[in-house]
C-alpha positions in Angstrom: 28.6 -20.1 -143.3 25.0 -20.6 -142.1 24.8 -23.8 -144.3 27.9 -25.2 -142.7 26.7 -24.5 -139.2 23.2 -25.9 -139.9 24.7 -29.1 -141.3 27.0 -29.6 -138.4 24.3 -28.8 -135.8 21.8 -31.1 -137.6 24.2 -34.1 -137.4 25.6 -33.3 -134.0 22.5 -32.4 -132.1 19.1 -32.7 -133.9 19.9 -36.1 -135.6 22.6 -37.3 -133.3 23.3 -40.8 -134.5 23.7 -42.4 -131.1 21.3 -40.4 -128.8 18.5 -39.7 -131.3 18.7 -42.2 -134.1 20.1 -44.9 -131.8 22.7 -46.1 -134.3 26.3 -47.3 -133.6 25.5 -48.7 -130.2 28.0 -51.6 -130.4 31.2 -49.4 -130.5 29.6 -46.8 -128.3 29.1 -49.3 -125.5 32.3 -51.3 -126.1 35.0 -48.6 -126.3 33.6 -45.9 -124.0 35.5 -47.1 -120.9 37.9 -44.2 -121.1 37.9 -40.7 -122.8 41.0 -41.4 -125.0 39.4 -44.6 -126.4 36.1 -42.8 -127.0 37.7 -39.9 -128.8 39.9 -42.2 -130.8 37.0 -44.2 -132.0 34.9 -41.1 -132.7 37.7 -39.4 -134.8 38.4 -42.6 -136.7 34.7 -43.0 -137.5 34.4 -39.3 -138.5 37.3 -39.6 -140.9 35.9 -42.7 -142.5 32.4 -41.3 -142.7 33.4 -38.0 -144.2 35.8 -39.5 -146.8 33.4 -42.3 -147.8 30.6 -39.8 -148.1 32.7 -37.7 -150.5 33.7 -40.6 -152.7 30.2 -42.1 -152.8 28.8 -38.8 -153.7 31.3 -38.4 -156.5 30.5 -41.9 -157.8 26.7 -41.9 -157.2 25.7 -41.5 -160.8 27.9 -44.3 -162.1 27.4 -47.0 -159.5 24.7 -49.3 -160.8 21.7 -49.6 -158.5 21.9 -53.4 -158.2 25.4 -53.3 -156.6 25.3 -50.0 -154.8 25.5 -51.5 -151.2 28.5 -53.7 -152.2 30.2 -50.7 -153.8 29.6 -48.6 -150.7 31.1 -51.3 -148.5 34.2 -51.4 -150.8 34.6 -47.7 -150.5 34.1 -47.7 -146.7 36.4 -50.7 -146.3 39.2 -48.9 -148.2 39.1 -45.9 -145.8 38.8 -48.2 -142.7 41.9 -50.0 -143.9 43.8 -46.8 -144.2 42.7 -45.5 -140.8 43.6 -48.9 -139.2 47.1 -48.8 -140.7 47.7 -45.2 -139.7 46.6 -45.9 -136.1 48.7 -49.0 -135.9 51.8 -47.0 -137.2 51.4 -43.8 -135.3 49.2 -44.6 -132.2 49.9 -48.2 -131.4 48.5 -48.0 -127.8 45.1 -46.6 -129.1 45.1 -49.2 -131.9 45.6 -51.9 -129.3 42.9 -50.6 -127.0 40.3 -50.2 -129.8 41.2 -53.7 -131.2 38.6 -55.3 -133.4 36.3 -52.2 -133.3 38.5 -50.3 -135.8 38.0 -52.9 -138.6 34.3 -53.2 -137.6 33.8 -49.6 -138.7 33.2 -51.1 -142.1 29.8 -52.4 -141.0 29.0 -49.5 -138.6 25.3 -48.8 -139.4 25.9 -45.0 -139.1 28.3 -45.0 -142.0 26.3 -47.3 -144.2 23.1 -45.4 -143.4 24.6 -42.0 -144.4 26.0 -43.5 -147.6 22.6 -44.9 -148.6 20.3 -42.1 -147.2 22.5 -39.0 -148.0 25.7 -39.3 -149.9 24.1 -41.3 -152.7 21.5 -38.5 -153.3 23.4 -35.3 -152.7 26.4 -33.4 -154.0 30.0 -33.6 -152.7 30.0 -30.5 -150.5 26.7 -31.4 -148.8 27.8 -35.0 -148.3 31.1 -33.8 -146.8 29.2 -31.5 -144.3 26.8 -34.3 -143.5 29.8 -36.7 -142.7 31.4 -34.1 -140.5 28.2 -33.3 -138.7 27.2 -36.9 -138.1 30.8 -37.8 -137.2 30.9 -35.0 -134.6 27.6 -36.2 -133.2 29.0 -39.7 -132.8 32.2 -38.4 -131.3 30.3 -36.2 -128.9 28.2 -39.2 -127.8 31.3 -41.2 -127.2 32.9 -38.4 -125.3 29.9 -37.9 -123.0 29.4 -41.6 -122.2 33.2 -42.3 -121.8 33.6 -39.2 -119.5 30.8 -40.4 -117.2 32.1 -44.0 -117.2 35.8 -43.1 -116.6 35.1 -40.6 -113.9 32.7 -42.8 -112.0 34.5 -46.1 -112.7 38.1 -44.9 -112.1 37.9 -41.4 -110.6 40.0 -40.2 -113.6 39.7 -38.1 -116.7 42.0 -39.0 -119.6 44.0 -41.1 -117.1 44.5 -38.3 -114.6 43.1 -38.6 -111.1 40.6 -35.7 -110.6 38.7 -37.0 -107.6 41.7 -38.0 -105.5 43.6 -41.2 -105.1 41.2 -42.5 -102.4 38.0 -42.0 -104.5 35.8 -45.1 -104.1 35.6 -46.1 -107.7 32.5 -47.8 -109.0 34.2 -50.6 -111.0 30.7 -51.5 -112.3 30.9 -48.4 -114.6 33.8 -49.7 -116.6 32.1 -53.1 -117.1 29.6 -53.7 -119.9 26.7 -53.1 -117.6 28.0 -49.7 -116.8 27.9 -48.8 -120.5 24.2 -49.8 -120.7 23.3 -47.9 -117.6 25.2 -44.8 -118.7 23.7 -44.8 -122.1 20.2 -45.4 -120.8 20.4 -42.5 -118.4 21.9 -40.1 -121.0 19.2 -41.0 -123.6 16.5 -40.6 -120.9 17.9 -37.2 -119.9 18.0 -36.1 -123.6 14.5 -37.3 -124.2 13.3 -35.4 -121.1 14.9 -32.2 -122.4 13.5 -32.7 -125.9 10.0 -33.4 -124.6 10.1 -30.4 -122.3 11.1 -28.1 -125.3 8.6 -29.8 -127.6 11.3 -30.9 -130.1 
């Protein structure tokens, strides 16, 4: 149990892919205009990351070193295709909102980095835990950024008005510049906390 908790906390907090390692910035900035979009992208990426980590770990001893990156991309692309088709079939609105960013999970540097740095060197169980931990970290980052942007940009949370119908929404926050500003302030705050604690 301690090992599971440690792996999840490591990926979600200590080595958060977006706030600490600064990976996966493109989808983080692009789809974080609303909480449902952010959570949808985070869950899709977590499923792909965990499944691809498991398969790459299983195949790590038989994939020739010369073609390992190409092999990783084929594995990742297979899971992305499955997730894309499932979203299109069962959650068409979310699929439409996320658009091109679902197929682009194939080249998401978080997933490729974990395949190369972790899954190709560790066992199946550890690789699965790493995928879940890093995926939860990415999902958490998307949730935080999209919550701030949706509340300030629309006065809503998951589409429900929480600040009243007459809230003077800052439309800037749901535009690309709002994503950059939000991400910058969140990373600055996290670095301030980490420096204060000496982490």
